[in-house]
C-alpha positions as CSV (number, residue, x, y, z in Angstrom):
1,M,4.7,6.7,20.4
2,T,3.0,9.3,18.3
3,R,0.8,11.9,20.0
4,L,-2.9,10.6,19.3
5,P,-5.7,12.8,17.9
6,R,-8.4,13.6,20.4
7,G,-10.7,10.6,21.0
8,V,-8.5,8.1,19.3
9,V,-7.9,5.0,21.4
10,P,-5.3,2.6,19.8
11,V,-6.1,-1.2,19.7
12,A,-3.6,-2.9,21.8
13,P,-1.5,-5.2,19.7
14,G,-1.6,-9.0,20.6
15,P,1.1,-11.5,20.0
16,G,2.5,-11.2,16.5
17,Q,0.8,-7.9,15.8
18,E,1.8,-4.3,15.3
19,S,0.1,-1.1,16.0
20,V,-0.1,1.6,13.3
21,W,0.2,4.0,16.1
22,A,3.8,2.8,16.7
23,Y,4.7,3.7,13.0
24,P,6.9,6.7,12.4
25,R,6.0,10.2,10.7
26,P,7.7,10.8,8.3
27,P,7.1,7.3,7.1
28,R,9.7,4.5,7.0
29,V,10.5,2.2,4.1
30,E,11.2,-1.5,5.1
31,S,11.9,-4.6,3.0
32,S,9.8,-7.7,3.4
33,S,10.5,-11.4,2.3
34,R,6.8,-12.2,2.8
35,H,5.1,-13.9,-0.1
36,V,2.8,-11.4,-1.8
37,V,0.3,-12.3,-4.5
38,V,-2.2,-10.2,-6.5
39,E,-4.9,-11.4,-8.8
40,L,-7.2,-9.6,-11.0
41,D,-9.6,-11.1,-13.6
42,G,-8.6,-14.6,-12.7
43,L,-4.9,-13.9,-13.4
44,V,-2.0,-13.7,-11.0
45,I,-0.5,-10.3,-12.0
46,V,2.1,-10.1,-9.2
47,D,4.0,-12.8,-7.3
48,T,7.0,-11.7,-5.2
49,V,9.1,-12.2,-2.1
50,R,10.7,-8.9,-2.5
51,A,8.2,-6.3,-1.5
52,L,8.6,-3.2,0.4
53,R,6.3,-1.8,3.2
54,V,5.8,1.9,3.8
55,L,4.9,2.4,7.4
56,E,3.4,5.6,8.4
57,T,1.4,6.7,11.7
58,S,-2.2,5.9,11.7
59,H,-2.0,4.0,8.2
60,P,-2.0,0.2,7.5
61,P,1.1,-0.4,5.4
62,S,1.2,0.3,1.7
63,W,2.9,-2.5,-0.1
64,Y,5.2,-1.6,-2.9
65,L,6.0,-4.4,-5.4
66,P,9.0,-4.8,-7.8
67,M,8.0,-3.8,-11.3
68,A,10.1,-6.7,-12.5
69,D,7.7,-9.1,-10.6
70,V,4.5,-7.7,-12.3
71,R,3.1,-9.7,-15.1
72,P,4.2,-7.9,-18.5
73,G,1.5,-5.6,-20.0
74,V,-0.4,-5.3,-16.9
75,L,0.6,-1.7,-16.0
76,V,-0.5,0.9,-18.6
77,P,0.8,4.4,-18.0
78,V,-1.8,7.1,-17.7
79,G,-1.6,10.9,-17.4
80,G,-1.6,12.8,-14.2
81,T,0.3,13.0,-11.0
82,S,0.1,13.6,-7.3
83,T,2.5,14.7,-4.6
84,C,3.4,13.2,-1.4
85,E,5.3,15.6,0.8
86,F,7.7,12.8,1.8
87,K,8.0,10.4,-1.3
88,G,7.7,12.9,-4.1
89,T,5.8,12.9,-7.4
90,A,3.7,9.8,-8.1
91,R,2.7,8.7,-11.6
92,Y,-0.3,6.4,-12.2
93,F,-1.1,3.2,-14.2
94,D,-4.3,1.5,-15.2
95,V,-4.2,-2.1,-14.2
96,V,-5.2,-4.4,-17.1
97,A,-5.7,-8.2,-17.0
98,G,-7.8,-10.6,-18.9
99,G,-10.9,-8.4,-20.0
100,R,-10.7,-6.0,-17.0
101,R,-9.1,-2.5,-16.6
102,E,-8.9,-0.7,-13.4
103,P,-8.3,3.0,-14.0
104,R,-5.4,4.6,-12.0
105,A,-5.2,1.5,-9.6
106,A,-1.4,1.6,-9.4
107,W,1.3,4.2,-8.8
108,T,5.0,4.6,-8.6
109,Y,7.5,7.1,-7.7
110,P,9.9,7.2,-10.6
111,D,12.2,9.8,-8.9
112,P,11.4,9.5,-5.2
113,M,12.7,12.0,-2.7
114,P,15.8,11.4,-0.4
115,G,15.1,8.7,2.0
116,F,12.8,7.0,-0.2
117,E,15.1,6.0,-3.0
118,A,14.3,2.3,-2.4
119,L,10.8,2.9,-4.0
120,R,12.2,3.6,-7.5
121,D,11.2,0.6,-9.8
122,Y,8.5,-0.5,-7.4
123,V,4.7,0.0,-7.9
124,A,1.9,0.1,-5.3
125,L,-1.7,-1.2,-6.0
126,Y,-5.0,-0.3,-4.4
127,P,-6.0,-3.7,-2.8
128,G,-9.7,-2.9,-3.0
129,R,-9.5,-2.5,-6.7
130,M,-7.9,-6.0,-7.4
131,D,-9.9,-9.3,-7.1
132,R,-7.6,-10.6,-4.3
133,C,-4.4,-9.6,-2.6
134,T,-2.6,-12.0,-0.1
135,V,0.4,-11.8,2.1
136,D,1.7,-15.2,3.1
137,G,-1.6,-16.7,1.9
138,V,-3.8,-14.5,4.1
139,D,-6.4,-12.2,2.3
140,V,-5.9,-8.4,2.6
141,A,-8.6,-5.8,3.2
142,A,-8.4,-2.3,1.7
143,Q,-7.8,0.6,3.9
144,E,-11.2,2.5,4.2
145,G,-11.8,5.6,2.2
146,G,-10.4,5.0,-1.2
147,F,-7.7,7.5,-1.2
148,Y,-4.9,5.8,0.7
149,G,-3.6,2.4,-0.5
150,G,-3.0,0.6,2.8
151,W,-3.3,-3.2,3.2
152,V,-5.0,-4.3,6.1
153,T,-3.9,-7.8,7.4
154,P,-4.6,-9.4,10.8
155,D,-1.2,-8.6,12.0
156,V,-1.8,-5.0,11.9
157,V,-4.1,-3.1,14.4
158,G,-5.6,0.5,14.3
159,P,-7.8,2.3,14.2
160,F,-6.8,3.5,10.8
161,K,-7.0,6.6,9.0
162,G,-9.2,6.9,5.9
163,G,-12.8,6.1,7.1
164,P,-15.4,8.6,8.1
165,G,-14.1,11.2,10.7
166,T,-10.5,10.4,10.3
167,W,-9.3,13.0,7.8
168,G,-8.2,15.4,10.4
169,W,-5.8,12.9,11.9
């Protein structure tokens, strides 16, 4: 288990749950056959059972979805990048569906760093910027703070990085 920041008390996982404090650093990528659906402006924009989860200490999983399973025309490339010390350089997309446009609400790693090659041709979305994201029919909550793109589901326990007072974790 990871060394905890001062004052952090992990929630004990119950049956069928996992603690983000048992996730590794550097992060790990794992495949998932769970059914992931994303909706925006009344349209299903992603429907897949071929997702990847990125698991990193103190963070709820970020879900990466195959670009091939994203509704055509939904992802509109935009300028700007960011860098993750583990995954590499991210590129961003506006997410457009129906009459709605969510600026820079999705990102990808077109040339991921060694160990993260599986993320190539996958895209992650901020769940709080979508109308609805589900995993196996269960609604997802967004990781607090707006910077990270973690998906909070009932099977993952924290506390989670991202909210007030957690930036130093």
